[in-house]
C-alpha positions, 0 to 999 in steps of 0.5 A: 208613807202611805195613806191609811187603808179605808175603813171596813173589813180587810179585803181578800183577793188572789193578790193578797193570798199570794202575798200572805203565802210568800210571807208565810214561806219566808220567800222575801223574809218579812218584806213586801215592796210594791211600786207604781210605775207610770211612764211620764208621757201623759196625765193620770186618769181614773184607771191609774187610780186603781193601780195606785190604790192597790199598790200603796194599799197592799204596802200599807196593809202588809207593813211594807213600802211602795215606791213611785218609779217613772219608767222613762225609757222613751225620751220622744214622748216624755216630759217633766210637765208630766212628772210634776203632774203625776207627783201632784195627782198621787199626793192629791189622791192621798198617797206618799211614795216611800221613794221616787225613782226613775228607770233612767237612774239605772241606765248604766246597770241595765246596759251592763246587764245587756253586755252580760247577756251578749257575753253569754250568747243570749243577745245579738245585734240585728241589722234589720229594720223594724218592719222586717223584724216584725214580719219575721216574728210570725204569729199564732200558728205562723212560724217565726223566721230567724234573723240572718244575724242571729248567730253572730259570735258574742265578741262581734255582738259586743263590739257592735253593741258598744258601737251602738252606744258610742254613736257609730251607727245611725238611728234605726240601723241596728237593734239589740235582741234577746236570743230566746226562741223564734218558735215560742208559742209566747210571742214576746219570747220570739227574740224581743228587741232590748235596745234601739238607737235614738238620738233624742235628748232625754229629759233627765240624762240629756245626751248621755245616751243614744241607745235606750232600753225597751220597756220589757228590758228595763221593767223587770231589771228596775224592779230587781234593782229597787228590791220590789217583791211583788210587781203588780201589773194590769192584765195586758202584761200577762203575755209579757211575764214569761219575758219578764221572768226570762230576763231576770233568770239570766242575770246575776241579781242583787237579791231574790227576783220579784214576781209579776202578778196581773190584775184586771184594769179598770174600765167604766161605761161612757169612758175612754182611757186611751192616752191616744184618744184623750190626747186627741181630745186636748189637741183638737180642742174638743175639751179645754185641756187635760183638766177639763171637768169632762175628762177622766183624768184625775185632774179633770175629776178633781176640777169637777168635784170628785173627792179623793176619798170617794175615788179611793173607796170606789176602787177599794170595793172593786178589789183585784180580779183576774178577768176584765169587766166594765163597771157602770160609771153610775157606781163611781158616781154613787160614792161621790154623791154619798161623800158629798151628801155627808160633807157638802154645805147646802146652798140655794142657786137658781140656774135659769132665773124667773123674777117673782114679785110679792105684791103685798110685801112691805116695801124695802123690807128685808127678813132673814131666814135660817136654813140648815147648812147640812142636815146630815151634819148637825155640827155644821149649824145654820146660815142666815139667808135674806128674803125680800119681796123680789125673788128669783125662782127657776123657770121650770118652777112656774107654768102658765098652763101646767100639765097634769100632776104639776104641783109647782107654781101656776096661776092660783096655786099656792106653794112653799118657798123654802124656809120662807112663806107660802105664796100664791101666783096671781098674775104674770108679765109677758113679753111680745112673744108671750113668754112669761118674764115675771110672776106676781104673787101674794104671800101669807105672813102667818106662814113664816118659816114655811108652815101654816098655823091652820094646818093647810098643806102644799104639794111643792117646796121651791128654792129661791134667791133674793133678787137684791142680794143675789150673786151672779154665777156661771154654771157648767152642766155636764152630760156623758162625754161619750153617749155610747155605753161602751165607746169604741167597742165596735173597733172605731174611734168613739164619737164625742157627745156634742151636748156634753157640756152646757154653760149657763152664764145668768145663774143667781145664787144666795150671797154666801156662795161668794165665800165658797173656796176654790175646789169646794163642793156644795149642794145646790138644793134640788139641783145637785152637787157643784164644785167651785172652779179652782181658777175662776171665781164665780164658776161652778161645775156640776159634779153629780146630780141628786138622783141615785142613778146607781140604785135605779140600775140595781132595781132594773137589774133585779 
């Protein structure tokens, strides 16, 4: 039903304390039931992962169940494409819902409860438009103004509500509002709208309905119908809890009513999670789609090579808090790096190649060197890599005029080629502009394997690829999509970093890299972790670099 909880000590936070207290008191018997309730109007992002892991994790921890419910009450924005994507993303993250429900499954019952409120004198039909209703609601310290239609008799309201349902009135001409308190200090209690007329076909119910419940009216009732015990929401819904409770308190429910509990949502530096802003990136072509590897969507993170296990562990360490904070994205990356360090196979790739010719290498000779697949996992074994007299190295690994403390290859300097030999640069070939296009070296045959019998040392070990055996690859290198630490914190739409992606089409790699499976992550030695694109063979995305930036942040913060 659910993914296994992550290893480690049992977490403790205020939500778990509430659940433990409810179990001890017998409030819901022995039941714990949660739900993850996305609206199918977009793709899931890393922020949703926190809610998913929390809801499914709580159910697993307390022997309960967690359902997936699509809150599909807004037909204008919802699509089956998003339903399928959400199902796939939850499965990829490692969870299986006990059941999959839709708020639209309950449209009939929710409407019957609306009629019950009308008959009790607790709801009325308002003929005013939305702008007028919003203006009359007032604000903090500003009194609300009662609608002139507020005191219609229940029988009249019932007839009007049925007329709304049956298509007697045009869109936007009438709404159903709860009759609560227009002077309430909690703004959501100032006669909120429960139903509105919208002649928009629904992806599941078609044209069966032309009135649709608002989220606030459908949410708590859907929880109650399903038997949810603990309705876990993010903090922005705290102001809606009084309305959530009011609605449930005035209905005849099939069982004990659920309790809504709010926790802090996930916020990351250099990241936006606004659906509006993310949608704009896709629609204006700033990114390639919802699964662009720069996007914080689960699909984007998957394409980039973020493992589901690392995401689960990351959000688990954050726990559930009552105060919103922003987490450094480097902290998330540290979990990704740690996971791949333990699991990723090592490979050699040269991103910006420079030709090296070993002038004293026997013509046509091919040797093979054995390199460890993963030093963290001895069981992974070794691989055989071809070594020849013509190699590719990184352009940055050679300097004709080296700066101080530069220990890599330069004229007259000896370096180690990883697993191969010591080589010394003796000459260069340059183009008409003076750029080095080829480096000539000699090698010491006695240093096979990378060690000198006479004990001499070198200060640099470089990776390389045999030119005759290299496979061509395309590599995407990424920087932050938003250079600002807290994009949008000034109230303006954040500006995308124009240098967020750099694509290298002439990279070279050892031949075994051609066998990398779509989505598999490998370590390019000295360069970072790279994920094979899920659609395009020979294309790799840099997942994270090798440097532990989170550790550096901790050191700076003392």
